[in-house]
LUMGUKE-926299 format. One record per residue (C-alpha): residue number from 1; residue in three letters; x, y, z. Coordinates in steps of 0.5 Angstrom, whole numbers. Layout:
<rs>
<r><resi>NUM</resi><resn>ALA</resn><x>X</x><y>Y</y><z>Z</z></r>
...
</rs>
This chain:
<rs>
<r><resi>1</resi><resn>MET</resn><x>0</x><y>0</y><z>-1</z></r>
<r><resi>2</resi><resn>CYS</resn><x>3</x><y>6</y><z>-3</z></r>
<r><resi>3</resi><resn>ALA</resn><x>1</x><y>14</y><z>0</z></r>
<r><resi>4</resi><resn>ASP</resn><x>2</x><y>19</y><z>-4</z></r>
<r><resi>5</resi><resn>HIS</resn><x>4</x><y>26</y><z>-2</z></r>
<r><resi>6</resi><resn>HIS</resn><x>5</x><y>30</y><z>-7</z></r>
<r><resi>7</resi><resn>HIS</resn><x>-2</x><y>30</y><z>-8</z></r>
<r><resi>8</resi><resn>PRO</resn><x>-9</x><y>33</y><z>-5</z></r>
<r><resi>9</resi><resn>ARG</resn><x>-14</x><y>28</y><z>-3</z></r>
<r><resi>10</resi><resn>SER</resn><x>-19</x><y>32</y><z>-6</z></r>
<r><resi>11</resi><resn>ARG</resn><x>-19</x><y>36</y><z>-14</z></r>
<r><resi>12</resi><resn>ASN</resn><x>-21</x><y>41</y><z>-11</z></r>
<r><resi>13</resi><resn>TRP</resn><x>-19</x><y>48</y><z>-9</z></r>
<r><resi>14</resi><resn>GLN</resn><x>-14</x><y>47</y><z>-2</z></r>
<r><resi>15</resi><resn>GLY</resn><x>-14</x><y>55</y><z>-1</z></r>
<r><resi>16</resi><resn>GLN</resn><x>-16</x><y>59</y><z>6</z></r>
<r><resi>17</resi><resn>PHE</resn><x>-23</x><y>62</y><z>4</z></r>
<r><resi>18</resi><resn>PRO</resn><x>-28</x><y>66</y><z>9</z></r>
<r><resi>19</resi><resn>LYS</resn><x>-32</x><y>60</y><z>11</z></r>
<r><resi>20</resi><resn>THR</resn><x>-39</x><y>64</y><z>11</z></r>
<r><resi>21</resi><resn>PRO</resn><x>-46</x><y>61</y><z>11</z></r>
<r><resi>22</resi><resn>GLY</resn><x>-47</x><y>62</y><z>3</z></r>
<r><resi>23</resi><resn>ARG</resn><x>-39</x><y>60</y><z>1</z></r>
<r><resi>24</resi><resn>LEU</resn><x>-40</x><y>53</y><z>5</z></r>
<r><resi>25</resi><resn>MET</resn><x>-48</x><y>52</y><z>2</z></r>
<r><resi>26</resi><resn>GLY</resn><x>-45</x><y>54</y><z>-5</z></r>
<r><resi>27</resi><resn>LEU</resn><x>-39</x><y>49</y><z>-4</z></r>
<r><resi>28</resi><resn>ALA</resn><x>-43</x><y>44</y><z>-2</z></r>
<r><resi>29</resi><resn>LEU</resn><x>-49</x><y>44</y><z>-8</z></r>
<r><resi>30</resi><resn>ILE</resn><x>-41</x><y>43</y><z>-12</z></r>
<r><resi>31</resi><resn>ARG</resn><x>-39</x><y>37</y><z>-8</z></r>
<r><resi>32</resi><resn>ALA</resn><x>-45</x><y>33</y><z>-8</z></r>
<r><resi>33</resi><resn>TYR</resn><x>-46</x><y>34</y><z>-16</z></r>
<r><resi>34</resi><resn>GLN</resn><x>-38</x><y>31</y><z>-16</z></r>
<r><resi>35</resi><resn>LEU</resn><x>-39</x><y>26</y><z>-12</z></r>
<r><resi>36</resi><resn>THR</resn><x>-47</x><y>24</y><z>-15</z></r>
<r><resi>37</resi><resn>LEU</resn><x>-49</x><y>27</y><z>-22</z></r>
<r><resi>38</resi><resn>SER</resn><x>-42</x><y>28</y><z>-26</z></r>
<r><resi>39</resi><resn>SER</resn><x>-40</x><y>21</y><z>-25</z></r>
<r><resi>40</resi><resn>LEU</resn><x>-47</x><y>19</y><z>-29</z></r>
<r><resi>41</resi><resn>ILE</resn><x>-45</x><y>25</y><z>-33</z></r>
<r><resi>42</resi><resn>GLY</resn><x>-38</x><y>23</y><z>-36</z></r>
<r><resi>43</resi><resn>GLN</resn><x>-32</x><y>27</y><z>-36</z></r>
<r><resi>44</resi><resn>SER</resn><x>-34</x><y>31</y><z>-42</z></r>
<r><resi>45</resi><resn>CYS</resn><x>-31</x><y>38</y><z>-39</z></r>
<r><resi>46</resi><resn>ARG</resn><x>-26</x><y>41</y><z>-44</z></r>
<r><resi>47</resi><resn>HIS</resn><x>-23</x><y>46</y><z>-40</z></r>
<r><resi>48</resi><resn>SER</resn><x>-18</x><y>44</y><z>-34</z></r>
<r><resi>49</resi><resn>PRO</resn><x>-19</x><y>46</y><z>-29</z></r>
<r><resi>50</resi><resn>THR</resn><x>-27</x><y>43</y><z>-29</z></r>
<r><resi>51</resi><resn>CYS</resn><x>-33</x><y>46</y><z>-30</z></r>
<r><resi>52</resi><resn>SER</resn><x>-34</x><y>44</y><z>-22</z></r>
<r><resi>53</resi><resn>GLU</resn><x>-28</x><y>45</y><z>-20</z></r>
<r><resi>54</resi><resn>TYR</resn><x>-27</x><y>52</y><z>-23</z></r>
<r><resi>55</resi><resn>GLY</resn><x>-34</x><y>53</y><z>-20</z></r>
<r><resi>56</resi><resn>TYR</resn><x>-32</x><y>51</y><z>-13</z></r>
<r><resi>57</resi><resn>GLU</resn><x>-25</x><y>56</y><z>-13</z></r>
<r><resi>58</resi><resn>ALA</resn><x>-29</x><y>61</y><z>-16</z></r>
<r><resi>59</resi><resn>VAL</resn><x>-36</x><y>60</y><z>-9</z></r>
<r><resi>60</resi><resn>ALA</resn><x>-28</x><y>59</y><z>-4</z></r>
<r><resi>61</resi><resn>ARG</resn><x>-25</x><y>66</y><z>-7</z></r>
<r><resi>62</resi><resn>TYR</resn><x>-31</x><y>70</y><z>-9</z></r>
<r><resi>63</resi><resn>GLY</resn><x>-37</x><y>68</y><z>-6</z></r>
<r><resi>64</resi><resn>LEU</resn><x>-44</x><y>65</y><z>-7</z></r>
<r><resi>65</resi><resn>TRP</resn><x>-46</x><y>71</y><z>-11</z></r>
<r><resi>66</resi><resn>LYS</resn><x>-39</x><y>72</y><z>-16</z></r>
<r><resi>67</resi><resn>GLY</resn><x>-37</x><y>65</y><z>-15</z></r>
<r><resi>68</resi><resn>ALA</resn><x>-43</x><y>63</y><z>-17</z></r>
<r><resi>69</resi><resn>PHE</resn><x>-45</x><y>67</y><z>-24</z></r>
<r><resi>70</resi><resn>MET</resn><x>-36</x><y>66</y><z>-26</z></r>
<r><resi>71</resi><resn>ALA</resn><x>-38</x><y>58</y><z>-25</z></r>
<r><resi>72</resi><resn>LEU</resn><x>-45</x><y>59</y><z>-30</z></r>
<r><resi>73</resi><resn>PHE</resn><x>-41</x><y>63</y><z>-35</z></r>
<r><resi>74</resi><resn>ARG</resn><x>-36</x><y>58</y><z>-35</z></r>
<r><resi>75</resi><resn>PHE</resn><x>-40</x><y>52</y><z>-36</z></r>
<r><resi>76</resi><resn>MET</resn><x>-43</x><y>57</y><z>-41</z></r>
<r><resi>77</resi><resn>ARG</resn><x>-38</x><y>57</y><z>-46</z></r>
<r><resi>78</resi><resn>CYS</resn><x>-36</x><y>50</y><z>-45</z></r>
<r><resi>79</resi><resn>GLY</resn><x>-41</x><y>47</y><z>-49</z></r>
<r><resi>80</resi><resn>PRO</resn><x>-40</x><y>45</y><z>-56</z></r>
<r><resi>81</resi><resn>GLY</resn><x>-36</x><y>50</y><z>-61</z></r>
<r><resi>82</resi><resn>GLY</resn><x>-36</x><y>54</y><z>-54</z></r>
<r><resi>83</resi><resn>THR</resn><x>-27</x><y>56</y><z>-51</z></r>
<r><resi>84</resi><resn>TRP</resn><x>-23</x><y>50</y><z>-49</z></r>
<r><resi>85</resi><resn>GLY</resn><x>-16</x><y>48</y><z>-45</z></r>
<r><resi>86</resi><resn>TYR</resn><x>-13</x><y>52</y><z>-40</z></r>
<r><resi>87</resi><resn>ASP</resn><x>-17</x><y>57</y><z>-36</z></r>
<r><resi>88</resi><resn>PRO</resn><x>-15</x><y>59</y><z>-29</z></r>
<r><resi>89</resi><resn>VAL</resn><x>-21</x><y>62</y><z>-24</z></r>
<r><resi>90</resi><resn>PRO</resn><x>-18</x><y>69</y><z>-23</z></r>
<r><resi>91</resi><resn>GLU</resn><x>-13</x><y>71</y><z>-16</z></r>
<r><resi>92</resi><resn>VAL</resn><x>-16</x><y>78</y><z>-17</z></r>
<r><resi>93</resi><resn>LEU</resn><x>-21</x><y>82</y><z>-19</z></r>
<r><resi>94</resi><resn>GLU</resn><x>-21</x><y>88</y><z>-22</z></r>
<r><resi>95</resi><resn>LYS</resn><x>-26</x><y>93</y><z>-18</z></r>
<r><resi>96</resi><resn>ARG</resn><x>-29</x><y>94</y><z>-23</z></r>
<r><resi>97</resi><resn>PHE</resn><x>-33</x><y>88</y><z>-22</z></r>
<r><resi>98</resi><resn>ALA</resn><x>-38</x><y>91</y><z>-17</z></r>
<r><resi>99</resi><resn>TRP</resn><x>-42</x><y>85</y><z>-12</z></r>
<r><resi>100</resi><resn>TRP</resn><x>-49</x><y>89</y><z>-15</z></r>
<r><resi>101</resi><resn>ALA</resn><x>-47</x><y>87</y><z>-23</z></r>
<r><resi>102</resi><resn>PRO</resn><x>-44</x><y>80</y><z>-23</z></r>
<r><resi>103</resi><resn>TRP</resn><x>-46</x><y>80</y><z>-31</z></r>
<r><resi>104</resi><resn>ARG</resn><x>-39</x><y>85</y><z>-31</z></r>
<r><resi>105</resi><resn>LEU</resn><x>-34</x><y>78</y><z>-29</z></r>
<r><resi>106</resi><resn>TRP</resn><x>-37</x><y>75</y><z>-37</z></r>
<r><resi>107</resi><resn>GLY</resn><x>-30</x><y>73</y><z>-40</z></r>
<r><resi>108</resi><resn>VAL</resn><x>-26</x><y>75</y><z>-35</z></r>
<r><resi>109</resi><resn>SER</resn><x>-22</x><y>69</y><z>-35</z></r>
<r><resi>110</resi><resn>ARG</resn><x>-23</x><y>66</y><z>-42</z></r>
<r><resi>111</resi><resn>PRO</resn><x>-16</x><y>63</y><z>-45</z></r>
<r><resi>112</resi><resn>GLU</resn><x>-12</x><y>64</y><z>-50</z></r>
<r><resi>113</resi><resn>HIS</resn><x>-12</x><y>61</y><z>-56</z></r>
</rs>
């Protein structure tokens, strides 16, 4: 029995974030999807990290409101004819992305081809 100490147990982001009720609820929903429906749908995401991993990190970093919009827009880009490749969650959002206008996040992290 060989334990690999170089890889985390979860593929989800392991960074520090405030444990607010909204974040925890969003993360629990994403994790429930990963453990149930994801295996039934199959691994067909065209991005790295996958859309659910992206959503997990976006919600953890930026909260349920902004993170959910970021994950939704990422999911919309993932369909047929959409983008593909490495597309990480931005480490910092510019000041112009106000909490009351999360739709401005559209296109924040489109990968360059």
